[in-house]
C-alpha positions in Angstrom: -6.3 23.1 8.8 -4.2 24.5 11.6 -4.5 21.9 14.4 -4.7 24.5 17.1 -8.3 25.3 16.2 -9.6 21.8 16.7 -7.4 21.3 19.8 -9.2 24.2 21.5 -12.7 23.1 20.1 -12.2 19.6 21.5 -10.7 21.0 24.6 -13.6 23.2 25.6 -16.3 21.0 24.0 -16.0 17.7 25.7 -17.0 16.5 29.2 -13.5 15.2 29.7 -12.2 18.7 29.5 -14.6 20.4 32.0 -12.2 20.1 34.9 -9.3 21.3 32.8 -11.1 24.3 31.5 -11.7 25.4 35.1 -7.9 25.6 35.4 -7.7 28.1 32.5 -6.7 31.6 33.5 -9.6 34.0 33.1 -7.9 35.5 30.0 -7.5 32.2 28.4 -11.1 31.2 29.0 -12.3 34.5 27.4 -10.1 33.9 24.4 -11.4 30.3 24.2 -15.0 31.6 24.1 -14.0 34.1 21.4 -12.4 31.3 19.3 -15.5 29.1 19.9 -17.8 31.8 18.6 -15.6 32.5 15.6 -15.8 28.8 14.7 -19.6 28.8 15.2 -20.0 31.9 13.0 -17.9 30.4 10.3 -19.9 27.1 10.1 -23.3 28.8 10.5 -25.5 28.0 7.6 -24.2 24.5 7.1 -26.8 22.3 8.9 -24.5 19.2 9.0 -21.6 21.1 10.4 -23.8 22.8 13.0 -25.3 19.5 14.1 -21.8 18.0 14.4 -20.6 21.0 16.4 -23.4 20.7 18.9 -22.8 17.0 19.3 -19.0 17.6 19.7 -19.7 20.1 22.5 -21.9 17.4 24.2 -19.0 15.1 24.3 -19.0 13.2 21.0 -15.4 12.5 20.0 -16.7 11.1 16.6 -18.4 14.4 15.8 -15.2 16.3 16.7 -13.7 14.4 13.8 -16.6 15.5 11.5 -16.2 19.2 12.6 -12.5 19.0 11.9 -13.3 18.1 8.3 -15.5 21.1 7.9 -13.1 23.4 9.6 -10.2 22.0 7.4 -12.2 23.0 4.3 -13.0 26.4 5.8 -9.4 27.2 6.7 -8.0 25.9 3.5 -10.5 28.1 1.6 -10.1 31.3 3.7 -6.6 32.3 4.6 -7.8 35.3 6.7 -10.0 33.1 8.8 -7.1 30.6 9.3 -4.8 33.4 10.4 -7.4 34.8 12.9 -7.8 31.3 14.4 -4.1 30.8 14.6 -3.6 34.1 16.5 -6.4 33.3 19.0 -5.2 29.8 19.6 -1.7 30.9 20.3 -2.9 33.6 22.6 -4.9 31.0 24.5 -1.8 28.8 24.7 0.1 31.6 26.3 -2.4 31.9 29.2 -3.1 28.2 29.9 -2.1 26.9 33.3 -2.9 23.3 33.6 -2.0 21.2 36.6 -0.2 18.0 35.7 0.0 18.8 32.0 2.0 20.8 29.6 1.2 22.5 26.3 3.9 22.9 23.8 3.6 24.8 20.5 6.2 24.6 17.7 5.4 25.8 14.2 2.0 24.5 13.4 2.0 21.7 16.1 0.4 21.7 19.5 0.9 18.9 22.0 -0.6 18.4 25.4 1.2 15.9 27.4 -1.2 14.9 30.1 -2.8 11.5 29.1 -5.6 11.8 31.6 -7.0 15.0 30.0 -9.1 15.9 27.0 -8.6 15.1 23.3 -5.8 16.9 21.6 -5.1 17.6 18.0 -1.6 17.3 16.5 -0.9 18.8 13.1 1.6 18.7 10.3 2.4 21.3 7.8 -0.1 23.7 6.1 -3.7 23.0 6.9 -3.5 19.2 7.5 -5.3 18.1 10.7 -4.4 15.0 12.6 -6.6 14.1 15.5 -5.5 12.2 18.6 -7.1 11.6 21.9 -4.7 11.4 24.8 -6.8 8.9 26.6 -5.6 5.3 26.5 -9.2 3.9 26.2 -10.0 6.0 23.1 -10.2 4.5 19.7 -8.1 7.1 18.0 -5.0 6.6 20.2 -2.5 4.2 18.8 -1.7 1.1 20.9 1.8 2.5 21.3 0.5 5.7 22.7 1.5 7.6 19.5 -1.0 9.8 17.7 -3.2 8.5 14.9 -2.7 10.7 11.9 -6.1 11.6 10.5 -5.9 12.4 6.8 -8.4 14.5 5.1 -9.6 13.3 1.7 -12.0 15.6 -0.1 -15.3 14.1 -1.1 -14.5 10.9 0.8 -17.7 10.4 2.8 -17.8 6.6 3.0 -15.3 6.6 5.8 -17.7 8.3 8.1 -20.2 5.6 7.6 -18.0 2.5 7.5 -15.5 3.1 10.2 -15.3 0.3 12.6 -13.9 2.6 15.3 -17.2 4.2 16.4 -18.2 4.0 20.1 -20.9 1.5 19.2 -18.5 -0.8 17.5 -16.1 -0.5 20.4 -18.9 -1.8 22.6 -19.5 -4.7 20.2 -15.8 -5.5 19.9 -15.0 -5.3 23.6 -14.8 -8.2 26.0 -13.8 -6.9 29.5 -11.5 -4.1 28.3 -11.6 -1.0 26.2 -9.4 -2.2 23.4 -10.3 -1.1 19.9 -11.1 -3.7 17.3 -8.1 -3.6 14.9 -9.9 -5.6 12.1 -12.3 -4.1 9.6 -14.8 -6.8 8.8 -16.1 -6.3 5.3 -15.1 -2.6 5.2 -12.1 -1.3 3.5 -9.3 0.3 5.6 -9.4 4.1 5.5 -6.3 6.3 6.2 -7.3 6.5 9.8 -7.0 2.8 10.3 -3.6 2.7 8.5 -1.7 1.5 11.7 -3.7 -1.8 11.5 -3.2 -2.3 7.8 -0.5 -5.0 7.1 0.6 -7.3 4.4 1.0 -4.9 1.5 4.3 -3.2 2.1 5.9 -4.2 -1.2 2.9 -3.2 -3.2 2.5 0.1 -1.4 6.1 0.9 -2.2 5.5 0.1 -5.8 2.5 2.5 -5.9 4.5 5.2 -4.1 7.3 5.0 -6.7 4.8 5.2 -9.5 3.4 8.5 -8.2 6.9 10.0 -8.6 7.1 9.0 -12.3 3.6 8.7 -13.6 0.4 10.7 -13.6 -1.9 7.8 -14.3 -1.9 4.6 -12.2 -4.6 2.0 -12.8 -4.7 -0.5 -10.0 -6.3 -3.8 -11.0 -7.2 -6.8 -8.8 -9.7 -9.5 -8.1 -12.8 -8.6 -6.1 -11.8 -8.7 -2.4 -8.1 -8.3 -3.1 -7.9 -5.1 -1.1 -7.5 -2.5 -3.8 -9.3 0.4 -2.0 -7.5 -0.4 1.2 -4.0 -0.4 -0.4 -4.6 3.0 -1.9 -6.5 4.6 1.1 -4.6 3.0 4.0 -1.3 2.3 2.3 -0.5 4.8 -0.4 -2.2 7.9 1.0 -0.6 7.8 4.4 2.8 7.3 2.8 2.2 10.4 0.6 1.1 12.3 3.7 4.6 11.8 5.2 6.0 13.4 2.0 4.1 16.6 3.1 3.1 18.2 -0.2 -0.1 16.2 -1.3 -3.8 16.9 -1.2 -6.3 14.1 -1.8 -9.7 13.9 -3.4 -11.9 10.9 -4.1 -14.9 9.7 -6.2 -16.7 6.7 -7.4 -18.1 7.0 -11.0 -21.6 5.8 -10.1 -24.5 6.5 -12.5 -23.2 9.9 -13.5 -19.4 9.9 -13.7 -19.1 13.5 -14.8 -21.0 14.7 -11.7 -19.0 12.4 -9.5 -15.8 13.8 -10.9 -17.0 17.4 -10.5 -18.0 16.9 -6.9 -14.5 15.6 -6.1 -12.9 18.7 -7.6 -15.2 21.6 -6.9 -14.0 22.4 -3.3 -10.4 22.7 -4.6 -11.5 24.5 -7.8 -13.8 27.1 -6.3 -13.2 27.7 -2.6 -15.5 29.4 -0.1 -18.8 27.9 -1.2 -21.6 26.8 1.1 -23.0 23.3 0.6 -25.8 24.4 -1.7 -23.6 26.5 -3.9 -21.0 23.7 -4.0 -23.6 21.3 -5.2 -24.8 23.7 -7.8 -21.3 24.4 -9.0 -20.6 20.7 -9.3 -23.6 20.2 -11.5 -22.6 23.1 -13.7 -19.0 21.9 -13.9 -20.3 18.4 -14.8 -22.2 19.8 -17.7 -19.2 21.8 -18.9 -17.0 18.7 -18.8 -19.6 16.8 -20.8 -20.0 19.4 -23.6 -16.3 20.3 -23.4 -16.9 23.9 -22.6 -14.4 23.5 -19.8 -11.5 21.1 -20.0 -10.4 18.9 -17.1 -6.8 20.1 -17.6 -7.9 23.7 -17.2 -9.6 22.9 -13.9 -6.5 21.3 -12.6 -4.5 24.3 -13.7 -6.8 26.5 -11.6 -6.6 24.1 -8.6 -2.8 24.4 -8.7 -3.0 28.1 -8.8 -5.1 27.8 -5.6 -2.6 25.3 -4.1 0.7 26.1 -5.7 3.0 24.1 -3.5 1.0 20.9 -3.4 0.4 17.9 -5.7 -3.1 16.4 -6.1 -3.9 12.7 -5.9 -7.3 12.1 -7.6 -8.6 8.7 -6.5 -11.2 7.1 -8.8 -12.3 4.2 -6.6 -14.3 1.2 -7.8 -13.9 2.3 -11.4 -15.9 -0.7 -12.6 -19.0 1.3 -11.7 -18.5 3.0 -15.0 -19.7 -0.2 -16.6 -22.1 -1.5 -13.9 -23.9 1.7 -13.0 -23.4 4.1 -15.9 -25.8 2.7 -18.6 -25.2 5.3 -21.3 -22.5 4.2 -23.7 -22.0 7.7 -25.1 -21.5 9.2 -21.6 -19.1 6.4 -20.7 -16.9 6.9 -23.8 -17.0 10.7 -23.4 -15.9 10.3 -19.8 -13.1 7.9 -20.7 -12.0 10.4 -23.4 -11.9 13.2 -20.8 -9.6 11.2 -18.6 -7.5 10.0 -21.5 -6.9 13.4 -22.9 -5.9 14.8 -19.6 -3.6 12.0 -18.3 -2.6 9.7 -21.2 -0.4 12.2 -23.0 1.9 12.4 -20.0 1.5 9.1 -18.2 5.2 8.9 -17.5 6.2 12.4 -16.7 7.5 12.9 -13.2 6.8 16.6 -13.0 3.0 16.3 -13.2 1.3 18.0 -10.3 -1.8 15.8 -10.5 -1.8 12.0 -10.3 -4.9 9.9 -11.1 -5.2 6.5 -9.3 -8.0 4.2 -10.3 -9.0 1.0 -8.6 -10.9 -1.6 -10.7 -11.8 -5.2 -10.6 -9.6 -7.2 -13.0 -12.6 -8.9 -14.6 -13.6 -5.5 -16.1 -10.3 -5.0 -17.8 -11.8 -6.4 -21.0 -14.3 -3.6 -21.0 -11.6 -1.0 -21.0 -9.4 -2.8 -23.5 -12.4 -2.9 -25.9 -12.1 0.9 -26.3 -9.1 1.5 -28.5 -8.2 5.1 -27.3 -7.5 3.6 -23.8 -6.4 0.1 -24.6 -2.7 0.8 -25.1 -2.1 3.0 -22.1 -4.0 0.5 -19.8 -1.9 -2.4 -21.1 1.3 -0.5 -20.5 0.8 1.1 -17.0 -1.7 -1.0 -15.1 -0.5 -2.3 -11.7 -1.8 -5.7 -10.8 -2.4 -6.4 -7.1 -1.6 -10.1 -6.5 -2.9 -12.5 -3.9 -1.1 -12.4 -0.6 1.6 -15.0 0.1 1.5 -16.9 3.4 3.9 -14.5 5.1 1.8 -11.5 4.2 -1.4 -13.3 5.3 0.3 -14.0 8.6 1.0 -10.3 9.1 -2.7 -9.6 8.3 -3.7 -12.0 11.1 -1.2 -11.4 13.8 0.1 -7.9 13.6 -3.2 -5.9 14.2 -3.8 -7.9 17.4 -0.2 -7.5 18.5 -0.6 -3.7 18.1 -3.1 -3.7 21.0 -1.5 -6.4 23.0 -3.6 -9.4 22.1 -2.2 -12.9 21.3 -3.5 -16.0 19.5 -3.7 -19.4 21.2 -0.9 -21.7 20.2 -1.5 -23.2 16.7 -4.5 -20.9 15.9 -2.7 -18.7 13.4 -1.5 -21.8 11.5 -5.0 -23.2 11.5 -6.5 -20.0 10.1 -3.8 -19.8 7.4 -4.7 -23.4 6.3 -8.4 -22.4 6.1 -7.7 -19.2 4.2 -5.7 -21.1 1.6 -8.8 -23.2 0.7 -11.0 -20.2 0.1 -11.0 -18.2 -3.2 -11.4 -14.5 -2.7 -10.1 -15.2 0.8 -9.1 -11.7 2.1 -12.6 -10.3 2.9 -13.6 -13.6 4.4 -10.5 -13.7 6.5 -10.9 -10.1 7.7 -14.6 -10.7 8.6 -13.7 -13.9 10.5 -11.0 -12.1 12.5 -13.5 -9.4 13.4 -16.0 -11.9 14.7 -13.2 -13.8 16.5 -12.2 -10.6 18.2 -15.7 -10.2 19.6 -15.4 -13.6 21.3 -11.9 -13.2 22.7 -11.1 -14.3 26.2 -9.3 -11.4 28.0 -6.3 -10.7 25.7 -6.3 -14.0 23.8 -8.0 -15.3 20.7 -8.8 -19.0 21.1 -9.5 -22.1 19.1 -12.9 -22.5 20.9 -14.0 -19.0 19.8 -12.8 -19.7 16.2 -14.8 -22.9 16.1 -17.9 -21.0 17.4 -17.9 -18.4 14.7 -17.8 -21.0 11.9 -14.1 -20.6 11.0 -13.1 -18.6 7.9 -15.4 -20.4 5.5 -18.6 -20.1 7.6 -18.2 -16.9 9.7 -19.8 -14.6 7.2 -22.7 -16.9 6.3 -23.3 -17.8 9.9 -23.4 -14.1 10.9 -25.7 -13.1 8.0 -28.0 -16.0 8.8 -28.0 -15.2 12.5 -29.0 -11.5 11.8 -31.7 -12.7 9.3 -33.2 -15.1 11.8 -33.8 -12.3 14.3 -36.4 -10.8 11.9 -40.1 -11.6 11.8 -41.4 -13.5 8.8 -42.9 -10.4 7.3 -39.7 -8.5 7.8 -37.7 -11.3 6.2 -39.7 -11.0 3.0 -39.1 -7.3 2.9 -35.4 -7.9 3.5 -35.4 -10.2 0.5 -36.9 -7.5 -1.6 -34.3 -5.0 -0.3 -31.3 -7.2 -1.0 -32.2 -8.1 -4.5 -32.4 -4.4 -5.3 -28.8 -4.0 -4.0 -27.5 -6.6 -6.5 -27.0 -5.9 -10.2 -27.2 -9.1 -12.3 -24.0 -9.7 -14.1 -23.8 -9.7 -17.9 -20.8 -11.9 -18.7 -19.4 -11.0 -15.3 -20.2 -11.8 -11.7 -23.1 -10.1 -10.0 -22.1 -6.7 -8.5 -23.4 -4.5 -5.8 -25.8 -1.7 -6.7 -26.4 1.7 -5.0 -30.2 2.0 -4.3 -32.0 5.1 -3.2 -34.5 5.5 -0.5 -37.2 6.3 -3.1 -36.5 3.0 -4.9 -36.9 0.9 -1.7 -39.9 2.8 -0.4 -40.0 4.9 2.7 -41.7 2.2 4.7 -38.7 -0.1 4.3 -36.1 2.5 5.4 -36.3 1.6 9.1 -35.5 -2.0 8.2 -32.6 -0.7 6.0 -31.2 1.1 9.1 -31.4 -2.1 11.1 -29.4 -3.9 8.4 -26.9 -1.0 8.5 -26.7 -1.4 12.3 -25.9 -5.1 11.7 -23.2 -4.0 9.2 -24.7 -5.9 6.3 -25.3 -2.8 4.3 -23.9 0.8 4.2 -26.1 3.8 4.1 -25.0 7.3 3.0 -26.2 10.4 1.3 -25.5 10.9 -2.4 -26.3 13.4 -5.1 -28.3 11.3 -7.6 -28.5 12.3 -11.2 -32.3 12.2 -11.4 -32.8 14.3 -8.2 -33.5 18.0 -8.4 -30.2 19.4 -7.1 -30.6 17.4 -3.9 -29.0 14.6 -2.0 -30.8 11.4 -1.5 -30.3 8.7 1.1 -28.8 5.6 -0.4 -27.8 2.1 0.6 -25.5 -0.6 -0.8 -24.3 -4.0 0.2 -21.3 -3.7 2.5 -19.1 -5.9 0.3 -19.4 -8.1 -2.7 -18.1 -10.9 -0.6 -21.7 -11.0 0.8 -23.1 -11.5 -2.7 -20.6 -14.3 -3.5 -20.8 -16.2 -0.2 -24.2 -15.7 1.5 -26.3 -18.7 0.3 -29.5 -17.0 1.2 -28.8 -14.0 -1.1 -27.5 -16.2 -3.9 -30.8 -18.2 -3.8 -32.9 -15.0 -3.9 -30.9 -13.8 -7.0 -31.3 -17.1 -8.8 -35.0 -17.0 -8.2 -35.4 -13.3 -9.2 -32.6 -13.0 -11.8 -35.0 -12.6 -14.8 -37.1 -10.0 -12.9 -34.0 -8.0 -11.8 -32.5 -8.1 -15.3 -35.7 -6.7 -16.8 -35.9 -4.1 -14.1 -32.4 -2.8 -14.9 -33.4 -2.6 -18.5 -36.5 -0.6 -17.8 -34.5 1.7 -15.5 -32.1 2.4 -18.3 -35.0 3.2 -20.7 -36.6 5.4 -18.1 -33.4 7.2 -17.4 -32.9 8.0 -21.1 -36.6 9.2 -21.3 -35.9 11.6 -18.4 -32.7 12.9 -19.9 -34.6 13.7 -23.1 -37.1 15.8 -21.3 -39.7 13.0 -21.0 -40.1 12.7 -24.8 -43.3 10.8 -25.4 -41.7 9.0 -28.3 -39.4 7.2 -25.8 -42.2 5.7 -23.8 -42.7 1.9 -23.8 -44.4 0.5 -26.9 -45.5 -3.0 -28.2 -44.0 -6.0 -26.5 -42.0 -4.0 -24.1 -45.1 -2.3 -22.8 -47.0 -5.6 -22.5 -44.2 -7.1 -20.5 -44.0 -4.0 -18.2 -47.8 -4.3 -17.6 -47.4 -7.9 -16.6 -44.6 -7.0 -14.2 -46.6 -4.2 -12.7 -49.5 -6.5 -12.1 -47.3 -9.3 -10.6 -44.8 -7.3 -8.6 -46.1 -3.8 -8.0 -44.6 -3.6 -4.5 -41.1 -4.2 -5.9 -41.3 -1.3 -8.4 -40.5 2.2 -7.3 -43.1 4.9 -7.6 -41.2 6.4 -10.5 -41.2 3.1 -12.4 -44.9 2.6 -11.8 -45.6 6.1 -13.2 -43.4 5.5 -16.2 -45.4 2.4 -17.1 -48.7 4.1 -16.5 -47.7 7.0 -18.8 -46.7 4.5 -21.4 -50.1 2.9 -21.2 -51.9 6.2 -21.7 -49.8 7.4 -24.6 
C-alpha cells in the first residue's frame, strides 16, 4: 500500500497530531478531510476495519497498524483507489507548513523529520507499508531511531494477538522508563520484531539461498527450536529487502483445504468484502478437494494479478495436519495437492511461488510413511539445529543492547550455564528473559532479579503457578477443565496443543479464558471452523507447547484425565465424520461405544460441549 495514505491517516487521527494539524494550511486541511472520507468510504461495510478506524482516530497507535493492513489490501486490489489516494496525499504534502519539521517525498516514500510529532509511515516499493512512529517512547521505533519495517503477510492474524509490543505489555515491561521489551516470552517473533531477533544468521542465509533455487522448503526442528520465528522474523524480512515478494500464511488446522484457500483468496480474487472472501474461500476449498480447480491454476491467476512479484506461501506448524486433521483421506488428498504442485519442480530457480513449511521433527515419520512425499522430504528438508553458545549469547545480550540495557557482570555466563542444562531450552530462555526484563533496575538486569524469577528452569513454572494461585478455588477447577481441552494427548508422540472453540469451552468460561489470555498463558483469536455455518468462531490455544512440557500442574491434570481426553478426541472424530455425511443415522454410536459415551455423559457432562451431548443423546434415541 502507498505509505502516504496511512501517513495522513495517522497524522490527522491521533491526539499527538492535533497541534500539528492546526499548522496545516487551509487547503491542506481540506484535502486531508477529503482523503479521510475516501478512506472511510472504502472501508465502510467491514465492521472490523471500521472499529479499528474509529480507535485509530481516538489515538490508538495499535489500531493504526490494523487499519494499515486493511488499506494495504484495498489498495493492492483496487489500482484506481490507490491512484486517487496517491494524488490526494501528494497534494496535501505540497500545502503542509509545519513548524520545526519537514516533509520529504521521493517516489513512494514519505518522511517527516520532527521526532516530537505524530506517527509517520515510511514505505518501500509497490504497495508495501512500513509503519514507524517518530516518538522515542513508542514501541514501533527502533532503539537506533531507525524505522521499524512492518511487513504485511496475508492471512497472518496471530501477530495481532501475540505481539508483545502492545501498550499493555509496555506497561508490564517497564520499570521507570518507556523502553520496549525486546524479548518475546513464549510467543514467536513476527516480522515486526525482527530487529530483536538474533542467533540465526547462518540459518536465515541458508533459507534465503534456498528460495532462489527451490520452490519447496520444508523446515524441520524440535519443539521450541524457533522454526516459526526463523521464517517470519528472519527469512521474510530478508526477502522484503529484495523488493519483489508477497507473503501469505496458514496453519493446516482441522480443515487444511479451507486453511489453504483462506491464505490465497485475497491474492486470487481481489476486491471482495469479508463475507464474500469467506464464501469464496469455502468454495475454493471444495474445488481443491474434488480437483475441479488445481492449485497450480490458482497460482497462475495470482501471478497474472501480481506479475512482477514472487509469492512465499508459509505453511506454519505443519504437524497440525496430523494432530488436528483426523480424516486420513483428506490428509492424503491435501498432501497430494501440495506434492503435485511443488514436487515436480522442487529445484527450479525460476518458480514464482515458493512453499515453506515448518514442522516438528518428531512428525517427520508421519510424512515419510506416505510414499509420494517421502523421497522429496528426505532430499530437501532443512533441519534447524540447536543454537551453539555464541548464538545463545546473542539471543541473551543483543536485544537488550538494542535498547541500551546491560547485564550485571557474570549474569550472562550464569544464564548460559543454566540454559545448557535444559532440554528444549530456547522458549524457556526467552520466557525467563522476559520475566527478568520486568524486574530490571533502571537499565541493568541483575543477579538478584534473576534469582527472584526462578532462573531459566523455574521462571515459567513459577509464573504459571503464580497466576493460577490468584484464582478462587472454583475458578481453579474451571481452569483445569479449560486447559485439558487445550491439550491433545499424544499417540506415540508428545502431547500437543489443541485449538478449542468458545462453544466447546462453554460461554460461561470465556471470561476466564480472557483472563488467562491477559496473563499470556493462552492466545485467543477468531477462526473459521469447519463445522461452523460460514462464520468465524472465537478460539483459544495454549501460548506455547513449552507450557505443556514444563508446567507441572498441567502435566498432572493431563495424567489424571488422559483416558478421558483420548476418548473425547475419538468421539469428536466420530461426530465430525457424522456431520460431514449429513448426519447419517447409520453413523451414530452403537453398542459398546454408546454405553461408554453414556457413562462419560453421566460422569462428566460439564466437560462435554453441547454438540457432543446432543450427539450422544441422538445415538441413544436411534
